[in-house]
PLY file of the C-alpha trace (Angstrom):
ply
format ascii 1.0
element vertex 323
property float x
property float y
property float z
element edge 322
property int vertex1
property int vertex2
end_header
68.62 24.85 126.68
72.16 24.75 128.04
74.90 24.49 125.44
78.63 24.76 126.00
80.07 28.23 125.74
81.65 29.25 122.45
79.52 27.14 120.12
78.86 28.80 116.77
75.55 28.56 114.94
76.26 28.77 111.21
73.89 29.16 108.28
74.19 26.26 105.80
71.23 27.16 103.59
67.78 28.80 103.60
66.34 26.06 105.84
69.40 24.59 107.56
71.94 25.57 110.26
74.98 23.90 111.80
75.57 23.91 115.55
79.27 23.70 116.42
82.27 23.18 114.18
84.17 20.33 115.82
83.45 17.03 114.00
83.14 15.24 117.36
79.86 16.95 118.17
78.75 19.33 115.38
75.18 18.71 114.19
72.94 19.99 111.37
69.40 21.20 112.00
67.30 20.93 108.85
63.76 21.78 107.71
63.75 25.09 109.57
61.66 28.07 108.59
63.51 31.17 107.35
62.55 32.94 110.58
64.04 30.13 112.69
67.25 30.18 110.68
67.60 33.94 111.09
66.86 33.78 114.79
69.25 30.91 115.46
72.15 32.45 113.54
71.59 35.86 115.10
71.17 34.85 118.76
72.49 31.31 118.97
70.69 28.70 121.04
71.10 30.08 124.57
67.64 30.51 126.01
65.90 29.84 122.69
63.65 27.21 124.27
61.80 30.08 125.91
60.84 31.41 122.48
57.66 29.68 121.22
58.77 30.16 117.62
61.80 27.97 118.34
60.31 25.50 120.80
60.93 22.62 118.42
64.70 23.20 118.38
65.08 20.86 121.35
63.15 18.21 119.44
65.44 18.66 116.45
68.49 18.23 118.66
66.93 15.14 120.21
66.32 13.66 116.76
70.01 14.27 116.05
70.88 12.11 119.04
71.71 15.06 121.30
68.85 15.31 123.75
69.20 17.97 126.40
70.42 16.92 129.83
67.14 18.19 131.28
65.15 15.97 128.89
66.90 12.71 129.76
65.64 10.16 132.29
67.18 10.42 135.74
70.61 8.82 135.89
71.02 8.61 132.13
74.08 10.46 130.88
74.37 12.08 127.45
76.23 10.13 124.80
79.80 11.06 123.83
78.70 13.65 121.27
76.28 15.23 123.71
79.05 15.71 126.25
80.76 17.89 123.68
77.72 19.91 122.61
75.73 20.16 125.79
76.69 21.62 129.14
75.31 19.47 131.98
74.15 21.78 134.74
76.27 20.50 137.62
79.42 19.39 135.79
81.36 22.68 136.09
80.50 22.94 139.79
81.57 19.36 140.50
84.82 19.88 138.63
85.52 23.15 140.44
84.95 21.52 143.84
87.26 18.62 143.05
90.03 20.92 141.90
89.66 23.27 144.85
90.00 20.33 147.27
93.02 18.87 145.47
96.69 19.15 146.29
99.44 18.82 143.67
103.14 18.68 144.46
105.67 20.03 141.97
109.34 19.10 142.26
111.71 21.23 140.20
110.71 24.75 139.21
112.33 25.54 135.89
110.28 27.23 133.15
108.38 24.03 132.31
107.43 23.32 135.92
106.54 26.97 136.51
104.19 26.74 133.52
102.57 23.66 135.05
102.16 25.39 138.41
100.65 28.47 136.78
98.28 26.37 134.66
97.05 24.40 137.67
96.63 27.51 139.82
94.68 29.28 137.08
92.49 26.17 136.66
91.43 26.34 140.30
93.62 23.72 141.98
93.41 24.58 145.66
96.86 23.66 146.96
100.25 23.52 145.29
103.35 22.33 147.13
106.55 23.65 145.53
109.99 22.11 145.95
113.11 23.65 144.41
115.78 25.45 146.41
117.96 26.25 143.39
118.19 29.76 142.01
116.69 31.29 138.89
119.15 31.21 135.97
119.36 33.64 133.06
118.20 30.83 130.77
115.03 30.50 132.86
113.81 33.97 131.89
110.94 33.92 129.39
107.47 35.05 128.48
104.96 34.28 131.20
107.61 33.03 133.60
110.68 34.28 135.36
111.96 37.81 134.78
115.48 39.24 134.68
114.96 40.73 138.14
114.36 37.19 139.45
117.78 35.87 138.39
119.77 34.74 141.40
116.74 34.42 143.68
115.44 31.11 144.96
113.07 29.53 142.44
110.67 28.34 145.10
110.19 31.82 146.55
109.86 33.53 143.19
107.38 30.91 141.95
105.27 31.36 145.09
105.07 35.11 144.49
104.12 34.67 140.85
101.41 32.14 141.69
99.86 34.37 144.34
99.70 37.19 141.80
98.01 34.86 139.32
95.65 33.06 141.71
95.41 34.83 145.08
93.37 31.99 146.61
95.88 29.24 145.91
97.39 27.66 149.02
101.10 26.86 149.03
101.37 24.97 152.32
99.36 23.20 154.98
98.44 20.06 153.03
98.80 16.64 154.67
98.57 14.64 151.45
99.30 14.96 147.73
96.85 13.80 145.08
99.36 14.02 142.22
103.08 14.73 142.20
104.76 16.27 139.15
108.50 15.71 139.07
110.34 17.87 136.52
113.94 16.67 136.37
116.99 17.28 134.19
118.61 14.45 132.28
116.65 11.47 133.58
114.01 10.58 136.13
115.43 9.74 139.55
114.97 5.96 139.94
114.86 6.14 143.74
112.13 8.79 143.78
110.03 6.76 141.36
110.28 3.64 143.50
109.36 5.56 146.65
106.31 7.07 144.98
105.11 3.68 143.72
105.63 2.13 147.16
103.66 4.99 148.72
100.83 4.67 146.21
101.20 8.27 144.99
100.03 9.05 141.47
102.85 10.90 139.73
103.79 12.42 136.40
107.37 12.44 135.17
108.72 15.31 133.08
112.34 15.05 131.98
114.24 17.94 130.41
116.91 16.40 128.18
119.61 17.88 125.95
117.46 18.20 122.84
113.87 17.72 124.02
111.52 17.41 126.98
109.71 14.16 127.74
106.27 14.42 129.33
105.14 11.18 130.96
104.43 8.60 131.78
101.63 9.28 134.19
102.06 6.58 136.81
99.12 5.25 138.80
100.74 2.63 141.07
99.51 -0.85 140.25
97.61 0.21 137.12
100.26 0.51 134.42
103.98 0.83 133.70
106.07 2.78 136.17
109.35 4.63 135.72
111.31 1.50 136.66
109.56 -0.33 133.80
110.89 2.29 131.39
114.39 1.98 132.79
114.25 -1.81 132.44
113.09 -1.51 128.82
115.95 0.89 128.12
118.41 -1.45 129.82
117.24 -4.28 127.55
118.38 -2.15 124.60
121.45 -0.67 126.27
123.03 -2.67 129.13
124.90 0.45 130.25
121.69 2.39 130.88
121.66 1.77 134.68
125.11 3.36 134.87
124.09 6.28 132.67
120.79 6.99 134.42
122.56 7.18 137.76
124.78 9.94 136.45
122.04 11.80 134.58
119.68 11.81 137.55
122.34 13.39 139.75
122.94 16.38 137.46
121.94 19.69 139.01
122.76 23.38 139.31
125.57 22.68 141.75
127.27 20.15 139.51
129.95 20.87 136.96
127.47 20.00 134.20
124.59 22.47 134.39
121.09 21.20 133.64
119.92 21.78 130.06
118.15 24.98 129.12
114.41 24.88 128.44
113.57 26.70 125.18
110.38 28.74 125.40
108.34 26.89 122.73
109.27 23.49 124.16
108.54 24.57 127.74
105.17 25.98 126.69
104.06 22.79 124.91
105.45 20.46 127.58
103.87 22.40 130.43
100.52 22.41 128.63
100.63 18.64 128.17
101.58 18.08 131.80
98.91 20.45 133.07
96.22 18.73 131.02
97.30 15.30 132.30
97.12 16.39 135.93
93.75 18.11 135.52
92.41 14.95 133.91
93.34 12.98 137.02
91.83 15.56 139.35
88.63 15.72 137.28
88.19 11.95 137.52
88.80 11.17 133.86
90.28 7.84 132.81
94.08 8.30 132.93
96.24 7.68 129.87
98.90 5.28 131.12
102.14 4.06 129.59
102.56 7.00 127.22
105.40 9.49 126.89
105.39 12.55 124.64
108.72 13.91 123.42
108.73 17.63 122.59
111.71 19.16 120.81
112.73 21.85 118.38
112.39 23.00 115.67
108.68 22.12 115.44
107.81 21.42 119.12
105.32 18.78 117.94
104.89 16.01 120.56
106.02 12.58 119.43
104.17 9.86 121.29
105.70 6.62 122.49
103.85 3.78 124.22
105.36 1.62 126.97
104.25 -1.60 128.61
104.78 -3.05 132.06
108.18 -4.75 132.11
107.90 -8.44 133.04
110.74 -8.15 135.57
109.37 -5.12 137.40
106.33 -6.41 139.27
104.70 -3.01 139.73
101.41 -4.32 138.34
101.21 -6.81 141.20
101.11 -4.24 143.98
98.63 -4.78 146.81
95.42 -2.75 146.63
96.42 -0.73 149.70
99.99 0.73 149.80
0 1
1 2
2 3
3 4
4 5
5 6
6 7
7 8
8 9
9 10
10 11
11 12
12 13
13 14
14 15
15 16
16 17
17 18
18 19
19 20
20 21
21 22
22 23
23 24
24 25
25 26
26 27
27 28
28 29
29 30
30 31
31 32
32 33
33 34
34 35
35 36
36 37
37 38
38 39
39 40
40 41
41 42
42 43
43 44
44 45
45 46
46 47
47 48
48 49
49 50
50 51
51 52
52 53
53 54
54 55
55 56
56 57
57 58
58 59
59 60
60 61
61 62
62 63
63 64
64 65
65 66
66 67
67 68
68 69
69 70
70 71
71 72
72 73
73 74
74 75
75 76
76 77
77 78
78 79
79 80
80 81
81 82
82 83
83 84
84 85
85 86
86 87
87 88
88 89
89 90
90 91
91 92
92 93
93 94
94 95
95 96
96 97
97 98
98 99
99 100
100 101
101 102
102 103
103 104
104 105
105 106
106 107
107 108
108 109
109 110
110 111
111 112
112 113
113 114
114 115
115 116
116 117
117 118
118 119
119 120
120 121
121 122
122 123
123 124
124 125
125 126
126 127
127 128
128 129
129 130
130 131
131 132
132 133
133 134
134 135
135 136
136 137
137 138
138 139
139 140
140 141
141 142
142 143
143 144
144 145
145 146
146 147
147 148
148 149
149 150
150 151
151 152
152 153
153 154
154 155
155 156
156 157
157 158
158 159
159 160
160 161
161 162
162 163
163 164
164 165
165 166
166 167
167 168
168 169
169 170
170 171
171 172
172 173
173 174
174 175
175 176
176 177
177 178
178 179
179 180
180 181
181 182
182 183
183 184
184 185
185 186
186 187
187 188
188 189
189 190
190 191
191 192
192 193
193 194
194 195
195 196
196 197
197 198
198 199
199 200
200 201
201 202
202 203
203 204
204 205
205 206
206 207
207 208
208 209
209 210
210 211
211 212
212 213
213 214
214 215
215 216
216 217
217 218
218 219
219 220
220 221
221 222
222 223
223 224
224 225
225 226
226 227
227 228
228 229
229 230
230 231
231 232
232 233
233 234
234 235
235 236
236 237
237 238
238 239
239 240
240 241
241 242
242 243
243 244
244 245
245 246
246 247
247 248
248 249
249 250
250 251
251 252
252 253
253 254
254 255
255 256
256 257
257 258
258 259
259 260
260 261
261 262
262 263
263 264
264 265
265 266
266 267
267 268
268 269
269 270
270 271
271 272
272 273
273 274
274 275
275 276
276 277
277 278
278 279
279 280
280 281
281 282
282 283
283 284
284 285
285 286
286 287
287 288
288 289
289 290
290 291
291 292
292 293
293 294
294 295
295 296
296 297
297 298
298 299
299 300
300 301
301 302
302 303
303 304
304 305
305 306
306 307
307 308
308 309
309 310
310 311
311 312
312 313
313 314
314 315
315 316
316 317
317 318
318 319
319 320
320 321
321 322
């Protein structure tokens, strides 16, 4: 019996136990003998199908709608709850292979982007392409990221060293294609970059570090949902001066008179986690969440979600199938 790691088996009564605590998949097993209850609580369910005294546990799970992957007809997948409770035998291996073969590009290597790179490397992504020739600033220093001794050094070089220490097998060059590009930019997303990525058919995730918060998203799959130009057109509908403003914001950088905004540690941690999860979802083949941005700011660092639609004057949803 293969169950996901970390599941708790809890005693609910003299003849009843609960498997798991998350309401999405937790189940109750009832009408157990005292010996079965004691055994389940003490040892969990790993390998219990080999114990004749607990051979009916699989039947109880099946009656709860959570039949084991091994017990299902060929080609039949577990239901949604079973995906949470059970651990299909080949799923981790398939996921690991997909990630190891993937390549993710990361543009901009401030604390948020460095957190994304570290999260992807630790998750087994095979190749990361880093792009940021600016230097590490004192405001970049933080837990799990840049150190004081890194200040003044090129971000790209420091990030490469940190990633190799974290995941020695990660490759940082040699890729001829990018599966997902993460662009972490100050002020506003570069309109020209977004248009080039859509025209090239490259899936990309925008992360914008603004004055008071960081915006994660949208994830753009060309032809399948709103793109960054759609967002700019929606903003221009509300503020006709937005095209003028976005041009100035997108040009802000370390060499300009206006330095890019700092990235507070709690905000960078939450934003990088959201971005990492979004990219891993794409690489793992999960259905992407399109047209959504999440704004993370202090003091609570709680993401505030906003939904966007394709702008009628953009035309990005009418792209040809092949870029």
